[in-house]
N, CA, C, O and the ligand as a Tripos MOL2 file, in Angstrom:
@<TRIPOS>MOLECULE
protein
  257   255    65     0     0
PROTEIN
NO_CHARGES

@<TRIPOS>ATOM
      1 N         -13.7800   -1.8390  -12.5850 N.3       1 MET1
      2 CA        -13.0510   -1.5950  -13.8430 C.3       1 MET1
      3 C         -11.6600   -1.0510  -13.5570 C.2       1 MET1
      4 O         -11.4820   -0.2050  -12.6800 O.2       1 MET1
      5 N         -10.6950   -1.5340  -14.2880 N.am      2 ASN2
      6 CA         -9.3220   -1.0450  -14.1650 C.3       2 ASN2
      7 C          -8.8640   -0.4420  -15.4820 C.2       2 ASN2
      8 O          -9.4360   -0.6990  -16.5420 O.2       2 ASN2
      9 N          -7.8220    0.3620  -15.3840 N.am      3 TRP3
     10 CA         -7.2090    0.9580  -16.5670 C.3       3 TRP3
     11 C          -5.9310    0.2080  -16.8780 C.2       3 TRP3
     12 O          -5.1710   -0.1430  -15.9750 O.2       3 TRP3
     13 N          -5.6950   -0.0360  -18.1600 N.am      4 TRP4
     14 CA         -4.5160   -0.7840  -18.5850 C.3       4 TRP4
     15 C          -3.8190   -0.0660  -19.7200 C.2       4 TRP4
     16 O          -4.4420    0.6230  -20.5270 O.2       4 TRP4
     17 N          -2.4930   -0.2480  -19.7610 N.am      5 ILE5
     18 CA         -1.7330    0.2980  -20.8850 C.3       5 ILE5
     19 C          -0.9880   -0.8380  -21.5820 C.2       5 ILE5
     20 O          -0.3920   -1.6970  -20.9330 O.2       5 ILE5
     21 N          -1.0320   -0.8280  -22.8870 N.am      6 CYS6
     22 CA         -0.3750   -1.8510  -23.6990 C.3       6 CYS6
     23 C           1.1310   -1.5800  -23.7510 C.2       6 CYS6
     24 O           1.5640   -0.4480  -23.9670 O.2       6 CYS6
     25 N           1.9170   -2.6390  -23.5510 N.am      7 SER7
     26 CA          3.3710   -2.4890  -23.5510 C.3       7 SER7
     27 C           3.9200   -2.2510  -24.9510 C.2       7 SER7
     28 O           5.0500   -1.7880  -25.1080 O.2       7 SER7
     29 N           3.1270   -2.5660  -25.9620 N.am      8 GLU8
     30 CA          3.6000   -2.4560  -27.3450 C.3       8 GLU8
     31 C           3.3160   -1.0930  -27.9520 C.2       8 GLU8
     32 O           4.1810   -0.4960  -28.5930 O.2       8 GLU8
     33 N           2.0770   -0.5960  -27.7450 N.am      9 CYS9
     34 CA          1.6720    0.6210  -28.4650 C.3       9 CYS9
     35 C           1.2190    1.7440  -27.5280 C.2       9 CYS9
     36 O           0.7950    2.8000  -27.9970 O.2       9 CYS9
     37 N           1.3040    1.5280  -26.2060 N.am     10 ASP10
     38 CA          0.8880    2.5370  -25.2270 C.3      10 ASP10
     39 C          -0.6050    2.8350  -25.2660 C.2      10 ASP10
     40 O          -1.0410    3.8670  -24.7560 O.2      10 ASP10
     41 N          -1.3840    1.9600  -25.8570 N.am     11 TYR11
     42 CA         -2.8320    2.1370  -25.8940 C.3      11 TYR11
     43 C          -3.3970    1.9650  -24.4860 C.2      11 TYR11
     44 O          -3.0760    0.9920  -23.8040 O.2      11 TYR11
     45 N          -4.2330    2.9020  -24.0490 N.am     12 VAL12
     46 CA         -4.8230    2.8710  -22.7180 C.3      12 VAL12
     47 C          -6.3230    2.6220  -22.8380 C.2      12 VAL12
     48 O          -7.0100    3.2720  -23.6260 O.2      12 VAL12
     49 N          -6.8240    1.6690  -22.0450 N.am     13 PHE13
     50 CA         -8.2460    1.3640  -22.1020 C.3      13 PHE13
     51 C          -8.7400    0.8640  -20.7530 C.2      13 PHE13
     52 O          -7.9560    0.4430  -19.9020 O.2      13 PHE13
     53 N         -10.0740    0.9190  -20.5730 N.am     14 GLU14
     54 CA        -10.6910    0.5510  -19.3070 C.3      14 GLU14
     55 C         -11.4590   -0.7550  -19.4710 C.2      14 GLU14
     56 O         -12.3640   -0.8490  -20.3000 O.2      14 GLU14
     57 N         -11.0970   -1.7600  -18.6800 N.am     15 VAL15
     58 CA        -11.7540   -3.0640  -18.7160 C.3      15 VAL15
     59 C         -11.4160   -3.8000  -17.4210 C.2      15 VAL15
     60 O         -10.3930   -3.5210  -16.7960 O.2      15 VAL15
     61 N         -12.2860   -4.7480  -17.0150 N.am     16 LYS16
     62 CA        -12.0460   -5.4660  -15.7650 C.3      16 LYS16
     63 C         -10.7320   -6.2200  -15.7870 C.2      16 LYS16
     64 O          -9.8830   -6.0550  -14.9120 O.2      16 LYS16
     65 N         -10.5840   -7.0570  -16.8140 N.am     17 LYS17
     66 CA         -9.3510   -7.8320  -16.9750 C.3      17 LYS17
     67 C          -8.8340   -7.6140  -18.3840 C.2      17 LYS17
     68 O          -9.6200   -7.6160  -19.3320 O.2      17 LYS17
     69 N          -7.5330   -7.4270  -18.5470 N.am     18 PRO18
     70 CA         -7.0050   -7.1700  -19.8940 C.3      18 PRO18
     71 C          -7.1490   -8.3920  -20.7870 C.2      18 PRO18
     72 O          -7.0150   -9.5240  -20.3220 O.2      18 PRO18
     73 N          -7.4200   -8.1690  -22.0650 N.am     19 PRO19
     74 CA         -7.5470   -9.2870  -23.0120 C.3      19 PRO19
     75 C          -6.1810   -9.8740  -23.3380 C.2      19 PRO19
     76 O          -5.1500   -9.3060  -22.9760 O.2      19 PRO19
     77 N          -6.1780  -11.0050  -24.0180 N.am     20 GLU20
     78 CA         -4.9090  -11.6370  -24.3730 C.3      20 GLU20
     79 C          -4.1950  -10.8320  -25.4530 C.2      20 GLU20
     80 O          -2.9730  -10.6830  -25.4310 O.2      20 GLU20
     81 N          -4.9770  -10.3190  -26.3930 N.am     21 THR21
     82 CA         -4.3870   -9.5000  -27.4430 C.3      21 THR21
     83 C          -4.8910   -8.0650  -27.3170 C.2      21 THR21
     84 O          -6.0330   -7.8230  -26.9270 O.2      21 THR21
     85 N          -4.0270   -7.1320  -27.6520 N.am     22 CYS22
     86 CA         -4.3540   -5.7200  -27.5460 C.3      22 CYS22
     87 C          -5.4160   -5.3210  -28.5680 C.2      22 CYS22
     88 O          -5.3000   -5.6840  -29.7390 O.2      22 CYS22
     89 N          -6.4560   -4.5770  -28.1510 N.am     23 PRO23
     90 CA         -7.4900   -4.1390  -29.1030 C.3      23 PRO23
     91 C          -6.9730   -3.1470  -30.1220 C.2      23 PRO23
     92 O          -7.6010   -2.9400  -31.1610 O.2      23 PRO23
     93 N          -5.8330   -2.5270  -29.8410 N.am     24 SER24
     94 CA         -5.2920   -1.5180  -30.7500 C.3      24 SER24
     95 C          -4.2740   -2.1060  -31.7280 C.2      24 SER24
     96 O          -4.4570   -2.0150  -32.9420 O.2      24 SER24
     97 N          -3.1990   -2.7090  -31.2040 N.am     25 CYS25
     98 CA         -2.1440   -3.2170  -32.0970 C.3      25 CYS25
     99 C          -2.3180   -4.7020  -32.4110 C.2      25 CYS25
    100 O          -1.6050   -5.2450  -33.2550 O.2      25 CYS25
    101 N          -3.2630   -5.3590  -31.7370 N.am     26 ARG26
    102 CA         -3.6050   -6.7570  -32.0020 C.3      26 ARG26
    103 C          -2.4380   -7.7170  -31.8020 C.2      26 ARG26
    104 O          -2.3870   -8.7780  -32.4240 O.2      26 ARG26
    105 N          -1.5070   -7.3450  -30.9390 N.am     27 LYS27
    106 CA         -0.4140   -8.2400  -30.5910 C.3      27 LYS27
    107 C          -0.6730   -8.8100  -29.2080 C.2      27 LYS27
    108 O          -1.4950   -8.2890  -28.4550 O.2      27 LYS27
    109 N           0.0320   -9.8800  -28.8790 N.am     28 LYS28
    110 CA         -0.0340  -10.4150  -27.5180 C.3      28 LYS28
    111 C           0.8940   -9.5830  -26.6630 C.2      28 LYS28
    112 O           2.1160   -9.6980  -26.7500 O.2      28 LYS28
    113 N           0.2960   -8.7400  -25.8340 N.am     29 CYS29
    114 CA          1.0730   -7.7490  -25.1040 C.3      29 CYS29
    115 C           1.0190   -7.9950  -23.6120 C.2      29 CYS29
    116 O           0.1960   -8.7550  -23.1010 O.2      29 CYS29
    117 N           1.9290   -7.3220  -22.9380 N.am     30 VAL30
    118 CA          1.8680   -7.2490  -21.4810 C.3      30 VAL30
    119 C           1.1380   -5.9590  -21.1590 C.2      30 VAL30
    120 O           1.5010   -4.8970  -21.6650 O.2      30 VAL30
    121 N           0.1110   -6.0410  -20.3220 N.am     31 PHE31
    122 CA         -0.6490   -4.8580  -19.9390 C.3      31 PHE31
    123 C          -0.3030   -4.4550  -18.5140 C.2      31 PHE31
    124 O          -0.3020   -5.2870  -17.6070 O.2      31 PHE31
    125 N          -0.0150   -3.1950  -18.3260 N.am     32 SER32
    126 CA          0.2760   -2.6740  -16.9910 C.3      32 SER32
    127 C          -0.9590   -1.9750  -16.4400 C.2      32 SER32
    128 O          -1.6350   -1.2240  -17.1430 O.2      32 SER32
    129 N          -1.2400   -2.2400  -15.1630 N.am     33 ASP33
    130 CA         -2.3580   -1.5980  -14.4800 C.3      33 ASP33
    131 C          -2.0060   -0.1340  -14.2070 C.2      33 ASP33
    132 O          -1.0730    0.1550  -13.4570 O.2      33 ASP33
    133 N          -2.7530    0.7810  -14.8130 N.am     34 VAL34
    134 CA         -2.5030    2.2140  -14.5950 C.3      34 VAL34
    135 C          -3.7100    2.8770  -13.9260 C.2      34 VAL34
    136 O          -3.9530    4.0730  -14.0820 O.2      34 VAL34
    137 N          -4.4620    2.0540  -13.1720 N.am     35 THR35
    138 CA         -5.5880    2.5840  -12.4070 C.3      35 THR35
    139 C          -5.0760    3.4620  -11.2770 C.2      35 THR35
    140 O          -4.0360    3.1790  -10.6830 O.2      35 THR35
    141 N          -5.8120    4.5310  -10.9810 N.am     36 CYS36
    142 CA         -5.4410    5.4210   -9.8910 C.3      36 CYS36
    143 C          -5.7900    4.8040   -8.5430 C.2      36 CYS36
    144 O          -6.9150    4.3470   -8.3410 O.2      36 CYS36
    145 N          -4.8360    4.7890   -7.6240 N.am     37 TYR37
    146 CA         -5.0900    4.2760   -6.2750 C.3      37 TYR37
    147 C          -4.8130    5.3220   -5.2000 C.2      37 TYR37
    148 O          -4.8250    5.0110   -4.0090 O.2      37 TYR37
    149 N          -4.5700    6.5420   -5.6120 N.am     38 VAL38
    150 CA         -4.3010    7.6260   -4.6500 C.3      38 VAL38
    151 C          -5.2720    8.7850   -4.8980 C.2      38 VAL38
    152 O          -5.7860    8.9310   -6.0070 O.2      38 VAL38
    153 N          -5.5270    9.6120   -3.8700 N.am     39 PRO39
    154 CA         -6.5000   10.7030   -4.0210 C.3      39 PRO39
    155 C          -6.0910   11.7480   -5.0590 C.2      39 PRO39
    156 O          -6.9520   12.4370   -5.6080 O.2      39 PRO39
    157 N          -4.7950   11.8780   -5.3350 N.am     40 GLU40
    158 CA         -4.2930   12.9170   -6.2390 C.3      40 GLU40
    159 C          -4.9170   12.8370   -7.6280 C.2      40 GLU40
    160 O          -5.1290   13.8650   -8.2710 O.2      40 GLU40
    161 N          -5.2120   11.6330   -8.0920 N.am     41 CYS41
    162 CA         -5.7730   11.5020   -9.4390 C.3      41 CYS41
    163 C          -7.2510   11.1100   -9.3970 C.2      41 CYS41
    164 O          -7.8250   10.7470  -10.4240 O.2      41 CYS41
    165 N          -7.8690   11.1810   -8.2160 N.am     42 GLY42
    166 CA         -9.3050   10.9720   -8.1350 C.3      42 GLY42
    167 C          -9.7380    9.6610   -7.5200 C.2      42 GLY42
    168 O         -10.9330    9.4330   -7.3340 O.2      42 GLY42
    169 N          -8.7880    8.7860   -7.1960 N.am     43 GLY43
    170 CA         -9.1260    7.5130   -6.5580 C.3      43 GLY43
    171 C          -9.5210    6.4410   -7.5530 C.2      43 GLY43
    172 O          -9.4700    6.6670   -8.7620 O.2      43 GLY43
    173 N          -9.9200    5.2580   -7.0540 N.am     44 PRO44
    174 CA        -10.2660    4.1150   -7.9080 C.3      44 PRO44
    175 C         -11.3220    4.4740   -8.9500 C.2      44 PRO44
    176 O         -12.2620    5.2150   -8.6650 O.2      44 PRO44
    177 N         -11.1570    3.9440  -10.1490 N.am     45 GLY45
    178 CA        -12.0880    4.2370  -11.2340 C.3      45 GLY45
    179 C         -11.5310    5.2780  -12.1760 C.2      45 GLY45
    180 O         -12.0270    5.4650  -13.2870 O.2      45 GLY45
    181 N         -10.4780    5.9630  -11.7100 N.am     46 ASN46
    182 CA         -9.8580    6.9820  -12.5520 C.3      46 ASN46
    183 C          -8.5180    6.4990  -13.0830 C.2      46 ASN46
    184 O          -7.9380    5.5300  -12.5930 O.2      46 ASN46
    185 N          -8.0590    7.1930  -14.0820 N.am     47 LEU47
    186 CA         -6.7970    6.8770  -14.7290 C.3      47 LEU47
    187 C          -5.6710    7.6690  -14.0610 C.2      47 LEU47
    188 O          -5.7950    8.8730  -13.8390 O.2      47 LEU47
    189 N          -4.5630    6.9730  -13.7430 N.am     48 ASP48
    190 CA         -3.4160    7.6470  -13.1420 C.3      48 ASP48
    191 C          -2.4460    8.0670  -14.2440 C.2      48 ASP48
    192 O          -1.6850    7.2520  -14.7660 O.2      48 ASP48
    193 N          -2.4880    9.3520  -14.5850 N.am     49 MET49
    194 CA         -1.6740    9.8420  -15.6970 C.3      49 MET49
    195 C          -0.1810    9.7600  -15.4060 C.2      49 MET49
    196 O           0.6310    9.6350  -16.3240 O.2      49 MET49
    197 N           0.1800    9.8300  -14.1180 N.am     50 LYS50
    198 CA          1.5950    9.7120  -13.7560 C.3      50 LYS50
    199 C           2.1010    8.3090  -14.0710 C.2      50 LYS50
    200 O           3.1960    8.1340  -14.6060 O.2      50 LYS50
    201 N           1.2770    7.3010  -13.7250 N.am     51 LEU51
    202 CA          1.6290    5.9140  -14.0260 C.3      51 LEU51
    203 C           1.7260    5.7070  -15.5330 C.2      51 LEU51
    204 O           2.6420    5.0490  -16.0260 O.2      51 LEU51
    205 N           0.7630    6.2810  -16.2540 N.am     52 VAL52
    206 CA          0.7700    6.1590  -17.7150 C.3      52 VAL52
    207 C           2.0750    6.7040  -18.2740 C.2      52 VAL52
    208 O           2.6930    6.0920  -19.1460 O.2      52 VAL52
    209 N           2.4880    7.8630  -17.7640 N.am     53 ALA53
    210 CA          3.7100    8.5000  -18.2470 C.3      53 ALA53
    211 C           4.9270    7.6110  -18.0070 C.2      53 ALA53
    212 O           5.7790    7.4750  -18.8850 O.2      53 ALA53
    213 N           5.0120    7.0030  -16.8190 N.am     54 THR54
    214 CA          6.1730    6.1560  -16.5290 C.3      54 THR54
    215 C           6.1440    4.8830  -17.3630 C.2      54 THR54
    216 O           7.1810    4.4310  -17.8490 O.2      54 THR54
    217 N           4.9670    4.3090  -17.5280 N.am     55 LYS55
    218 CA          4.8600    3.0660  -18.3020 C.3      55 LYS55
    219 C           5.1420    3.3200  -19.7730 C.2      55 LYS55
    220 O           5.8290    2.5310  -20.4210 O.2      55 LYS55
    221 N           4.6210    4.4010  -20.2950 N.am     56 ALA56
    222 CA          4.8200    4.7230  -21.7040 C.3      56 ALA56
    223 C           6.2930    5.0140  -21.9640 C.2      56 ALA56
    224 O           6.8420    4.6250  -22.9950 O.2      56 ALA56
    225 N           6.9180    5.6950  -21.0280 N.am     57 LYS57
    226 CA          8.3330    6.0100  -21.1460 C.3      57 LYS57
    227 C           9.1680    4.7320  -21.1760 C.2      57 LYS57
    228 O          10.0880    4.5890  -21.9810 O.2      57 LYS57
    229 N           8.8250    3.8030  -20.2750 N.am     58 ALA58
    230 CA          9.5350    2.5310  -20.2040 C.3      58 ALA58
    231 C           9.3940    1.7670  -21.5120 C.2      58 ALA58
    232 O          10.3410    1.1350  -21.9810 O.2      58 ALA58
    233 N           8.2110    1.8310  -22.0890 N.am     59 ALA59
    234 CA          7.9610    1.1280  -23.3450 C.3      59 ALA59
    235 C           8.8330    1.6980  -24.4640 C.2      59 ALA59
    236 O           9.3830    0.9590  -25.2810 O.2      59 ALA59
    237 N           8.9460    3.0180  -24.4850 N.am     60 ARG60
    238 CA          9.7540    3.6500  -25.5280 C.3      60 ARG60
    239 C          11.2300    3.3300  -25.3360 C.2      60 ARG60
    240 O          11.9660    3.1710  -26.3100 O.2      60 ARG60
    241 N          11.6590    3.2350  -24.0840 N.am     61 LYS61
    242 CA         13.0650    2.9150  -23.7950 C.3      61 LYS61
    243 C          13.4430    1.5630  -24.3650 C.2      61 LYS61
    244 O          14.5300    1.3890  -24.9160 O.2      61 LYS61
    245 N          12.5180    0.5880  -24.2240 N.am     62 ARG62
    246 CA         12.7820   -0.7540  -24.7280 C.3      62 ARG62
    247 C          12.9320   -0.7450  -26.2420 C.2      62 ARG62
    248 O          13.7740   -1.4530  -26.7940 O.2      62 ARG62
    249 N          12.1100    0.0610  -26.9120 N.am     63 VAL63
    250 CA         12.1570    0.1370  -28.3770 C.3      63 VAL63
    251 C          13.4720    0.7520  -28.8230 C.2      63 VAL63
    252 O          14.0990    0.2840  -29.7730 O.2      63 VAL63
    253 N          13.8850    1.8120  -28.1250 N.am     64 ASN64
    254 CA         15.1390    2.4650  -28.4890 C.3      64 ASN64
    255 C          16.3020    1.6730  -27.9050 C.2      64 ASN64
    256 O          17.4590    2.0480  -28.0900 O.2      64 ASN64
    257 ZN         -1.1230   -2.5590  -28.2260 Zn       65 ZN65
@<TRIPOS>BOND
     1     1     2 1
     2     2     3 1
     3     3     4 2
     4     3     5 am
     5     5     6 1
     6     6     7 1
     7     7     8 2
     8     7     9 am
     9     9    10 1
    10    10    11 1
    11    11    12 2
    12    11    13 am
    13    13    14 1
    14    14    15 1
    15    15    16 2
    16    15    17 am
    17    17    18 1
    18    18    19 1
    19    19    20 2
    20    19    21 am
    21    21    22 1
    22    22    23 1
    23    23    24 2
    24    23    25 am
    25    25    26 1
    26    26    27 1
    27    27    28 2
    28    27    29 am
    29    29    30 1
    30    30    31 1
    31    31    32 2
    32    31    33 am
    33    33    34 1
    34    34    35 1
    35    35    36 2
    36    35    37 am
    37    37    38 1
    38    38    39 1
    39    39    40 2
    40    39    41 am
    41    41    42 1
    42    42    43 1
    43    43    44 2
    44    43    45 am
    45    45    46 1
    46    46    47 1
    47    47    48 2
    48    47    49 am
    49    49    50 1
    50    50    51 1
    51    51    52 2
    52    51    53 am
    53    53    54 1
    54    54    55 1
    55    55    56 2
    56    55    57 am
    57    57    58 1
    58    58    59 1
    59    59    60 2
    60    59    61 am
    61    61    62 1
    62    62    63 1
    63    63    64 2
    64    63    65 am
    65    65    66 1
    66    66    67 1
    67    67    68 2
    68    67    69 am
    69    69    70 1
    70    70    71 1
    71    71    72 2
    72    71    73 am
    73    73    74 1
    74    74    75 1
    75    75    76 2
    76    75    77 am
    77    77    78 1
    78    78    79 1
    79    79    80 2
    80    79    81 am
    81    81    82 1
    82    82    83 1
    83    83    84 2
    84    83    85 am
    85    85    86 1
    86    86    87 1
    87    87    88 2
    88    87    89 am
    89    89    90 1
    90    90    91 1
    91    91    92 2
    92    91    93 am
    93    93    94 1
    94    94    95 1
    95    95    96 2
    96    95    97 am
    97    97    98 1
    98    98    99 1
    99    99   100 2
   100    99   101 am
   101   101   102 1
   102   102   103 1
   103   103   104 2
   104   103   105 am
   105   105   106 1
   106   106   107 1
   107   107   108 2
   108   107   109 am
   109   109   110 1
   110   110   111 1
   111   111   112 2
   112   111   113 am
   113   113   114 1
   114   114   115 1
   115   115   116 2
   116   115   117 am
   117   117   118 1
   118   118   119 1
   119   119   120 2
   120   119   121 am
   121   121   122 1
   122   122   123 1
   123   123   124 2
   124   123   125 am
   125   125   126 1
   126   126   127 1
   127   127   128 2
   128   127   129 am
   129   129   130 1
   130   130   131 1
   131   131   132 2
   132   131   133 am
   133   133   134 1
   134   134   135 1
   135   135   136 2
   136   135   137 am
   137   137   138 1
   138   138   139 1
   139   139   140 2
   140   139   141 am
   141   141   142 1
   142   142   143 1
   143   143   144 2
   144   143   145 am
   145   145   146 1
   146   146   147 1
   147   147   148 2
   148   147   149 am
   149   149   150 1
   150   150   151 1
   151   151   152 2
   152   151   153 am
   153   153   154 1
   154   154   155 1
   155   155   156 2
   156   155   157 am
   157   157   158 1
   158   158   159 1
   159   159   160 2
   160   159   161 am
   161   161   162 1
   162   162   163 1
   163   163   164 2
   164   163   165 am
   165   165   166 1
   166   166   167 1
   167   167   168 2
   168   167   169 am
   169   169   170 1
   170   170   171 1
   171   171   172 2
   172   171   173 am
   173   173   174 1
   174   174   175 1
   175   175   176 2
   176   175   177 am
   177   177   178 1
   178   178   179 1
   179   179   180 2
   180   179   181 am
   181   181   182 1
   182   182   183 1
   183   183   184 2
   184   183   185 am
   185   185   186 1
   186   186   187 1
   187   187   188 2
   188   187   189 am
   189   189   190 1
   190   190   191 1
   191   191   192 2
   192   191   193 am
   193   193   194 1
   194   194   195 1
   195   195   196 2
   196   195   197 am
   197   197   198 1
   198   198   199 1
   199   199   200 2
   200   199   201 am
   201   201   202 1
   202   202   203 1
   203   203   204 2
   204   203   205 am
   205   205   206 1
   206   206   207 1
   207   207   208 2
   208   207   209 am
   209   209   210 1
   210   210   211 1
   211   211   212 2
   212   211   213 am
   213   213   214 1
   214   214   215 1
   215   215   216 2
   216   215   217 am
   217   217   218 1
   218   218   219 1
   219   219   220 2
   220   219   221 am
   221   221   222 1
   222   222   223 1
   223   223   224 2
   224   223   225 am
   225   225   226 1
   226   226   227 1
   227   227   228 2
   228   227   229 am
   229   229   230 1
   230   230   231 1
   231   231   232 2
   232   231   233 am
   233   233   234 1
   234   234   235 1
   235   235   236 2
   236   235   237 am
   237   237   238 1
   238   238   239 1
   239   239   240 2
   240   239   241 am
   241   241   242 1
   242   242   243 1
   243   243   244 2
   244   243   245 am
   245   245   246 1
   246   246   247 1
   247   247   248 2
   248   247   249 am
   249   249   250 1
   250   250   251 1
   251   251   252 2
   252   251   253 am
   253   253   254 1
   254   254   255 1
   255   255   256 2
@<TRIPOS>SUBSTRUCTURE
     1 MET1         2 RESIDUE 1 A MET
     2 ASN2         6 RESIDUE 1 A ASN
     3 TRP3        10 RESIDUE 1 A TRP
     4 TRP4        14 RESIDUE 1 A TRP
     5 ILE5        18 RESIDUE 1 A ILE
     6 CYS6        22 RESIDUE 1 A CYS
     7 SER7        26 RESIDUE 1 A SER
     8 GLU8        30 RESIDUE 1 A GLU
     9 CYS9        34 RESIDUE 1 A CYS
    10 ASP10       38 RESIDUE 1 A ASP
    11 TYR11       42 RESIDUE 1 A TYR
    12 VAL12       46 RESIDUE 1 A VAL
    13 PHE13       50 RESIDUE 1 A PHE
    14 GLU14       54 RESIDUE 1 A GLU
    15 VAL15       58 RESIDUE 1 A VAL
    16 LYS16       62 RESIDUE 1 A LYS
    17 LYS17       66 RESIDUE 1 A LYS
    18 PRO18       70 RESIDUE 1 A PRO
    19 PRO19       74 RESIDUE 1 A PRO
    20 GLU20       78 RESIDUE 1 A GLU
    21 THR21       82 RESIDUE 1 A THR
    22 CYS22       86 RESIDUE 1 A CYS
    23 PRO23       90 RESIDUE 1 A PRO
    24 SER24       94 RESIDUE 1 A SER
    25 CYS25       98 RESIDUE 1 A CYS
    26 ARG26      102 RESIDUE 1 A ARG
    27 LYS27      106 RESIDUE 1 A LYS
    28 LYS28      110 RESIDUE 1 A LYS
    29 CYS29      114 RESIDUE 1 A CYS
    30 VAL30      118 RESIDUE 1 A VAL
    31 PHE31      122 RESIDUE 1 A PHE
    32 SER32      126 RESIDUE 1 A SER
    33 ASP33      130 RESIDUE 1 A ASP
    34 VAL34      134 RESIDUE 1 A VAL
    35 THR35      138 RESIDUE 1 A THR
    36 CYS36      142 RESIDUE 1 A CYS
    37 TYR37      146 RESIDUE 1 A TYR
    38 VAL38      150 RESIDUE 1 A VAL
    39 PRO39      154 RESIDUE 1 A PRO
    40 GLU40      158 RESIDUE 1 A GLU
    41 CYS41      162 RESIDUE 1 A CYS
    42 GLY42      166 RESIDUE 1 A GLY
    43 GLY43      170 RESIDUE 1 A GLY
    44 PRO44      174 RESIDUE 1 A PRO
    45 GLY45      178 RESIDUE 1 A GLY
    46 ASN46      182 RESIDUE 1 A ASN
    47 LEU47      186 RESIDUE 1 A LEU
    48 ASP48      190 RESIDUE 1 A ASP
    49 MET49      194 RESIDUE 1 A MET
    50 LYS50      198 RESIDUE 1 A LYS
    51 LEU51      202 RESIDUE 1 A LEU
    52 VAL52      206 RESIDUE 1 A VAL
    53 ALA53      210 RESIDUE 1 A ALA
    54 THR54      214 RESIDUE 1 A THR
    55 LYS55      218 RESIDUE 1 A LYS
    56 ALA56      222 RESIDUE 1 A ALA
    57 LYS57      226 RESIDUE 1 A LYS
    58 ALA58      230 RESIDUE 1 A ALA
    59 ALA59      234 RESIDUE 1 A ALA
    60 ARG60      238 RESIDUE 1 A ARG
    61 LYS61      242 RESIDUE 1 A LYS
    62 ARG62      246 RESIDUE 1 A ARG
    63 VAL63      250 RESIDUE 1 A VAL
    64 ASN64      254 RESIDUE 1 A ASN
    65 ZN65       257 GROUP 0 **** ****
């Protein structure tokens, strides 16, 4: 299982492969993999909050 963040609404969810449309905003979004791959956030299977923060920030920048 991987963690993904929606480029449109910053919705974060856990699923093997991201769906075509976001379960939250129901748009066709780009999903970024925010799964943890380093020991600092607990390793595979966990959510990397640092990645989430950077991805969410990038999403807001595009809107503004
Ligand atoms: Zn969304």
